[in-house]
N, C-alpha and C positions, 0 to 999 in steps of 0.2 A: 398323470398324477404326481404331486410333489413327494408323496411318501406312500407306503403300503400299509394298510390296516384292513385285513380281509377276514371275513367269517367263512369257515368251511363247514360243510355238513357231510356226515358219513353214516353208513349202516352196513350190516353184515347179513348175507343170505347163506344159510346152511342148507344143504340138500343131501338126500340119499337117493337110491335108485327109484324109490317110490314116493318120496315126499320132499318138501322143502319148507323152510321157515325163515322169516325176515325179522331182524331185530328192529328196535326202535331207531329213529333217526336222532343222532346226537350232533352237537356242533362244537366248534372251538374257533377262537379268534387269534390271529397272529399279532405280535407286537408291532409297534411303529418302527420304521427305519430309524437308525441312530440320527440324532439331530446334527446337522452340519450347516456351516455358513462360510462361504469362500468369496473374498473380494476379487473382482476381475479387472476392472478398469476404472480410471486410468491406473496403469501399473505404478507400483510404489516408486516414489522419487521422480516421476515424470516431470519434465520442465517444458516451458514455452507453450503452455496451454492458453486458450482464449479465456475471457472473463465469464463465459458460460461453459459449464463442464457437465458432461453426462457421467454419472456415477453408476456402476453396474456391479452386481454380485449375484451369486447363486446360493440358494438355501431351500431347505424343506420346512422352514418355520412358517408360521401363519402371519405374524405381525412383526414389524421392525421399527426400531428407533434409529434413525440416521443422525449421528452426532458429528459436528465439524467445527473448525475454528482455526485461528492463527497460533494458538498456544496448545502444544501437544499434551500438556499437563492439565488443561482445562478446556474441553471442547464445549464452548458456550452456546452454540446454536444446535438445534435439533428439530427433526420433523418425524412424525409417526406415519408409517406406511403399512398397508395391508396388501397382500398379493395372493392370487390364486395360482400363480405359475412359479416355477423354480427360478427363472431368470428375471431379475428385477432391474429396471432402468429408471433412474431419477435424474432429471435435469435441474441443476442449480445455476442461477445466474447472479449477476451483481457483484462478482468478485472484483477485488482491486488488482491493478496491474503490478507486476514485479513483486508478488507476495507469495509466500509459502503457506499452504493450508494443510491441515491434518484432518483425517476422517476415520470413522469406524462405524460398524453397524452392530446393533444388539438384536437378536432374534428371540421370539417367544412362540412356544407351541404348547398349549395347555399349561401344565405346571412346569414345563422345561424352559430353560434359558440358555442362550449361547451368545458369545461376544467375539467379534473379529479382532485381529491385531489392528494397530493404528498405522494407516498409510498416509503418505503425503504427496502433494503435487504443487508445482509452482507456476504461476501465471506469467505470461509473456510481458515484454515491455510495450508501452504505448506506441502505436504505429507512427512513423514520421516520414516526411519527404522534404528534403532541402535542395533547392536549386544551387548549382555551383557555377556553371559557365554556359554562355557568356554572362558576365556579371551584370547586375541590374544597371541600366543606363549606359552600357558599353557602346562605343561609337567606332566607326571605321571598320566594321566587320565585313568579311567577304560574303558573296552571295551563296556560297556553300560552306557550312560550318557544322561543328559538333555541339549538340546540346548535352550538357552533363548535369547529373544530380547524384545525391546519396539518399538511400532509403533502406528501411528494414522490411519493406512490403514484399509480398510474394509476387506481385505484378504491378506495373505502372502504366498509366495512360498519359500521353503528352499531347497538349493542345497548343496551337499558335494562331496568330491572326494579325491583321493590320491595325487593330485598335483594341483597347482594353475591354470593349464590349462586344467584340465579334471574333469568335474563335472557331477553328476547324480541328477535328481530331487528326493528329499526325500518325499516331500508332497506338494500339492497345496491346495488353498482354506482354509488355516488355519485362524481361527478367534481367537484362543488362542495365548498366547505369549510364548509358549514353545512346544517342541516335543521331544520324546525319540528317541535316535539314538543307535542302538544295533548292535551286530555282528561285531564289529571292531576287527582288529588284534592287538596283543600286539606289543609294540616297533615300532609303525608306526606313521607317521605324516599325519594328515588329514586337509583339507581346507574346509571352508564353507562360505556361504553368503545367504542373503535373498533378495527377491524382494517384496515390498509392493505395493498393487494396490488399488486405490480408484477412481471410475469413469474412466476418461481417463488419470488420473495421475498414474505414476509409480515411484518408488524410489528403486534403487539398493544399498544395503549396501556395506561397505568395505568387502574385503575378509580376513577372519581371519583363523588362523591355531592353532592346538593343537596336542600334541603327547600323545600316549597311554603309559601305564606303561611298563617299560623294565625289572623290577624285576620278578623273577619266582613266578607266582601266579596260583591258581586254584580256580574256583568258581563253586560249585554245583548248578544246575538249575532245574533238574527234576528227580524224583518227589520231591515236597516240603517236608521238614522235618515234620514228624507227619502226613503225608497223610494217609487216611484210605480208605477202600473199593476199593483197586486197584486189577487189574486182576493178575493172577498167571504168566502171561507173560507180560513183560513191558520193556521199554528202559530207561536206566539211561543216563542222559545228564549232561554235564558240559562244562566249558570253561577254557582254560589254554594257556599259551605261551610256555609250555614245548614241547619237540619233541615227547615224548611218555609218557604214564601214565600206572600205574598198579591199577587195581580196586579190592578192597577187600570188601566182604559182608558176612553176616551171621546172625544168630539168637541171638548171644551174642555179645554185643558191645566190650567186653573185649577179644573176641576171634573170629575175622572175618576169618573164616576158608576157605572160598571159594575165588578164585581170578582169574583175567585175567591179565596177565603180558605183557607189551610192546604194549599196545593199542595205535595206532597212531591217530585214530579218536577221536572225542569228544562225542561219544555215545557208549553204549554197551547194547546189548539185553540180558535179563535174561529170562530163560524159566524154567518150572517145579517147580516154587515156591510153597510152601505149602499153603493151604487155611487157613484163619483165623490165620495168623502168622505175627509177627512184625519183620521186617528185618532192619539191620543197615548197 
């Protein structure tokens, strides 16, 4: 029950050792609980809210007028609400971004009236996602690079692909403003974009492109230079834009006596290495 208004009935029975008598039944009714109305949420002066806001208050009134607007001295918008429960929720949408709104509630119960204080809340800025690096049309980029952007989104999805019409998801749920992209081919053009998400908002960035290096390059990747404690069987790994490579290794950096010639892959297995030895 939102409030208490009850009727009670009572009587008296008088008795002696030999007899008893009962009075008539009378009644009385209690008064209503004192009228109250408390604003609950959003808390006064809350900021960074979405453009749809759930307003909540508690009251034992029967009917309400919710007043709101951008001018605290003149709350120009209002809606009438009836409720059978003490906790009232009302969803309002269509608010503008980066705007402060004021609201109050008037409650009515029979001939009684009550009015809340005026509270305020401020909506958030419009979501955005801007690409930063590599710059649109950049050339000569390595096959492993950092994609960077700026955004006020809660999370970001990054997509990339070999054409402006063919993309794959690189990563979702990103909260940082960068991610590494590796395994790219040399002398190729790639396209990428991001989608920022915050609540029900989404913002898709522009589609940018960059091209990888076209000069002949080779980058060793595994094992790292100076690595220790490796097994006597391991796999050398590198990346290159060459059609084939020749691998040279040995115990003397001035005389790499062992080799594999014409390797088309970017890996090479080594077996039978000596224990406790340094190879180059």
